[in-house]
N, C-alpha and C positions, 0 to 999 in steps of 0.2 A: 432281591435287589442288592447290588454291590454296595458296600459301605464306603463312604468317603472318609478322607482323613479327618479325624475329629478335631473340633475347635475347642481349645481350653481357655477359659476366661479366668483371670485372677481377680479376686475381690479383696479389698482392704477394709477391715472393720476398725472404726474409730469410736472410742468410748468417752462419753462426757460425764459419766457418773463417778462415784467414789473410786478411789484407787483400788485395784485388785490386790489380793494377798500375794505375797511373793510366790513365784513358781516353786513347786516342790523340787528338792534336790534330785538330780539324776542318779539312777542306779548305775553303777559301773557297767559299761557295755550296752546300756539301753538309753535311748534319747529321753530327756526329761519330759517331753510331751506325752510319753506313753503312760506316765503316772496319772495324767489327767484323762486321757482318752486312749484306751488300749487298741483302738482300731486305726489310730492315726498313721502308723507305719504302713499298714496294709493299704490305706487310702492313698498315701503318698506314692507307694509303689505303683498303684494303678494309674495315678496321674503321670508318673514318669513314663509308663508304657505308652501313653497317649500323645507324647510329644512327637511332632512331625520329624521326619528324617532330616539329617544334615546332608544337603546335596554335595556331590563331589564337584570338582572343578569342571567347567564346561570344556568340551573338546571339539575341535573342528574336524569334520570328516574330510578325508582325502577323496573327493569325488572321482578324480581321474583314476584312482586305483580300483574303483568298483566295476565289476564286469557288466557288460551289456547282455540283456536277454536275447535269445534267438527264438524264432518261430518257424514251424514246419507243418505241412499238411499231416493230418492224422493217418491218412492212408488205411482207413478201416479199423485201426486199433484205438479203442477208447481207453485202454489201460484200466478197465474196471472188471473186477472179478466177482463171482457169486460165492457166498458163504452161508453156513447155517448159524444157528444161535450159539453154537459151541466154538465158532471160529474156524471150522473145517471148510476148506475150499471145495467147490463143486463145479463141474464142467458146464452145467446148465442150471437155470433156476429150479428150485425144488418144486415138484408137482404138488406136494402137500406141505402145509405149514408156511412159515415165513422164509423169505430169502433176503439176505443182507447184501447190498450193493456197496462194494468198498474199492476205491481206487488203489493203485500202487503208491507206496510211500510210507513213511514212519508216522507222520502226523499231518492232518489236514481236514478238509471238509468236502462234501459232495452234495450237489443239488440236482434233483431230477424234476422236470416239469417247467411250466411257464412261471418265471419269477414274478410276473405282474398279476398272477391269479392265485390268491392265497389258497383256494380250494383244490387246486390241482398241482401243487408243488410240494415236494418233500425235500428237506434239507437237514443234514446232521453232520457232526464231526466224526473223526476216527483217529485212533492211536494204535500203534503196534510196539511191542517190546523189541529191543534190538535182537538180532539173530543170536541164538545160543543162550539168551538170558533165561534164567530160571527163577521167576518171581515167586515169592511166598504165596500160599493159597489166599486168594482174594485180593492180591496186589497187582494183578496183570493190568497193564495200561489199556488193554482192550476193553476192560470193564468201565472205563471212563466214557468211552463212546466208540461205536464200531459201525459206522455207515448208516445208510438209509435202509429201513426195514419195510418190506412190502409183502403182502400176500394177495391172493386172488388176482393174479396178473391179468386175467382175462377182462378185468374191469377197467384196465388202463389202455391208452393207445399203445400200439406196438412201437412206434418211433416217437421219441420224446426229446425235448431240449435237455442237454447235459452240460453241467459246469462242475469242475472240481479243481482244487489246488492242493498241493502237498509239499511238505519239506521231506527230503530224503537224504540218505547217505550213499554216494556213488563213488566207488573207488577211493574211499577215504575222504572225499570232499562233500561238503554240505551243499545241496542244490535245491532249487525251487522249480516246481513244474506246475503247469496249469493247462486244462483242456476246456475249450469252448466250442460247442457244436451240438450235434444230435447223435443218438444211438438207438439201437434195437434192443428192447428190454429182454427179448428171448435169446438172442445170440450174444449180446454184449458188444457187438461190432459197431464201430462208428460209421454213420451214414454220411457225415461231413464234419468238418471242424479242423481246428489247429491246436498244436501243442506248443506251449512256451516253455523254455528251459533257461535257467540262469544259475551260475555259481554264486554262492552267498559269501559275504564277508562279515566277520564279527565286528560290530560297531559299538558294543556296549558291554564288554566283559562277559559275554555269554548270554546276556539278556535279550538281545535283538540282533538281527542280521539284515543286510541290505544288498541291493543290486540296482542297476539302471536299465531303462528301456527307452526306445526311440520309435515314434510312430508319426502319423500325420498330424497329431496334436502337439508334437514336440517331445522334448526330453523330460524324463520323469525319474524321481527317486522313489524306490520301493523299500519299505521297512516291514519286516515280518518277524514273528516269533511264534512258537508252537502253542502258546496258550496265553491268556490274559484278557484284557478288555480295553477298549478305547474310551478314556474318560472325557476327552475334549479334543475337537479337531475341526479345522477348516479345510482339511485335505479330503481327498476321496477315500472312503472306507469301503473295502470290499465286503461282500455279503458274508464272508467267512467270519467276520467279527461276531456274528450271531451264533456261530457253531464251529468250534475248531480253531484253526490258525487265525492270528491277528495279522491284518495286512492293510497298511495305509500307503497312499500314493501322493506324492507332492511334485508340483511342476518345478523344473530347473531352468526354464527359459527366461529371457530378459523380461523385466517388468512383472515378475511373478514372485509369489512367496507362499509359504505353507507352514502350518503348525499342527502338531499332534502330541497328545499326552497319553501314554500307554501305561496301564497299571497291571502288575502281576502279583497275585497273592501267593502265600506259601503253598496253598493247595494247588495252585497252577504250576508251581516250580517243578513238581514231580513229573509233569508231562515232558520236561526237557530230557528225561531219561531216554525217550524214544530216539533222540539224536545222538546218543552216546556222549553227550556233553551236558554241562550244567553251568548255571551262572556262577559268578565268582564266589558267592556264599549261598548255598542252597537252602539255608535256614532263615533267609532274610527275604522279606517282600521287596518288590522293586517298583519304582515309578520312573518312567523315561519321558523326557521332553525333547522332541526333535523339531527343529525349525530350519527353514530355508529362506534366504534373503539374497537380493541382488546388490552387490556393492563392489566398487573399485573394478568395474569391468568384468566381474565374474560372479557366478552364483556360489554362495557359501552355505554350507549345511552344518549346523551345530547340534550336538546331542548332550544333554545333561542327565546324569544318573543320580537318583536318590535311592537310598536303601533304608529299610526300616526293620528292625528286629522285633519280633513279637514273642 
């Protein structure tokens, strides 16, 4: 379970007894309290670490500058490959042992099966190191997560529902892709479905990225980041929040509003390496609050960034 920001309570002690003896004199370079309790400095240091972060000034997003997503038929390409446990690609599922199903992209998630049936759905995240990267032994991003693992393919239907979404780097630009449809487990080919694509804009100093979409339900704001968790939200949260990419969607139409709070721990920040980018300070945990409101004839989106050093 993720830990929440700790709450620090200050207590004041009042004595009604005899006056205490004078505090001992401080040793040069050491606080006087240390002569009474040698652990006080250590405890105060721990308390200082528990203080919540100081939020930066809120910033208003330029919604008009955010790109719109486009969708196109899959045309038989599910963009999912087969891999073994060592990360080596294979043309077909492995006849023996386990096969990993991993979509294209640097960071994301994949879900195979009916999302409404817990017993027949498999879902997991995935990460890849940037091309040419030579991580130290045991430091490969692939070890964080690397797709859905299946064996005994004969025990599953041949054609199954498929959903995946990913963040990727395309010609130097950061992009978002998503597939919704069905595919053949044995060939990897899509039997139906659509692929969404959008160029991403940095909205939070490398902590989060955004784009817009428009469909029958209206216009929406999408906020994504390669790792983290949704702390609180009245917006739509994609299933990827359970494994892999964090993705929240908020309405941008008239008489609508949305709110989401996204947390990123230091252990999550390392995942940003997959995008060849990093937050403003990679040694700091982050918390983002994004809200959309309707005012003065237009929809406004505001993001507030808080950082916390541990």
